[in-house]
N, C-alpha and C positions, 0 to 999 in steps of 0.2 A: 041677558038669557045667552046672548052672542058670544059674550066673555066665558059665561058657564060651560056652555057648547065646547068653547075650545080649549078650556081646562079638562073636560071628559076626555076630548079625542088626544090629548097630549098625553093621558094614561093608556092609551090604547095605543097606542105610536112606540114606544118600544116593546109591548109584547106583539104587534102586530110582525114585528120586525124579526122578533126573535120566531115567533113561530113561521112564519114565511120562508125564513132562511134555514129550518129544519124542513120543512114541507119540499120545497127546493130542492135541496140537497138529497130528499128521499124517492124526487119522482125520477131521477136520470139514474147512467148506469154512472158507479163508482168514478170512472175516470174524467165523467163529465160535471162532477158535482160544482167544484168549484168554479166554471161556467156559467151553471144554473143560478150560484148565489149572487155571483156579477152581474146578470141579468138582471135579477131580482131587485139589487140594490142601484140600478141603472135608473128604473122609475124613480127611486127617490133624487136621485142627481136633475132628470130630467125636470123633475117638479119644482124644483130650485132654479136652475135655470132657464127654464123656459117659461113654467108655469107661472111664477111669481111677478112675471114683469108682465106677462100676458093679462091675469089677472087683474093687477093695478093699472094694464092701459085701458081695457073693460070697464072698471070700476070708473076710471077717467070720462070714457064717452056715454056710458049708459048708467051710471052709477051704482053705489057700492054694492047694491041687494042682487043685482045682476050677477057679479062675480061669485055670492052665496048660494045663488041660482043654479050657477053652469056647476062648481065643484060637487054641491049636490047632482046634478044629474051623472057628473063621472062616476061618482059613488056608487049612485045607484047602476051603471053600468059596470063597473066595478065588479059589486057584489055578485048580479048577472052572470056576468062572465065566468068568473070562481065558481059558481053551480053548477053552472055548464060543465066546464071541462074538467074540474076538479074530480079526481075519482071519490066514491063514495065513503072508501074505507082507503085509508094509508095504513101499510104496516109499519110499526114500530116498536120500539124497545122498549118496555116500562123505564120511568124513567125514575129518579132518588133527587128529591131538592137538596139534600144534604150533599150527596155527590157534587150536584152544579156549583154549590157554593163553596167547596172544598178547591175547585181549582183553582179560585183568585189566590189562590198561596204560592203557585208557581208563576215567578217572573214574567217567563216565555208570555203568559195570558193576559197578567197586568200591564206589560209595555204598550201593546197594542192597543186594550181598554182604554188605556190614558190618551194617549194618541187620537183615537175615535171620539172622546167624551172631546178633547179640547179642540181638534177641528169641528166636531159639530158647533159647540158654543162660539168659537169665530164667525164660523158662518150666520148660525141666527143672531149674533151680536149686529155682524153685516145688514142683515137684513133686516133688524131692527130698525137700527139707528141710520 
């Protein structure tokens, strides 16, 4: 059950950060967009740098189930915070899925994307092994 839950959350991970970056950018004035996106991704960094070791330590002290309960509580708190502080409607331009894929023909998009994929793969390999 836990493995199935982990796989399910992994599928949601990319969509969450993609949508999160767009929402973060649209909530602030244009000149603050990069700072808003960087702040949002700081959460991912802190989760890996602080959350993984703290979760491991908690699991060693209180049992592995305690780590899952704490992560679940943090998730519920995050949902409550999003519901409380995000506006009900965020004005956005209509999207086009084909246009989104066409951008992958641009090498200026592919190189940073490749760097991001390799960095994430390297990080998770270190955490796993």
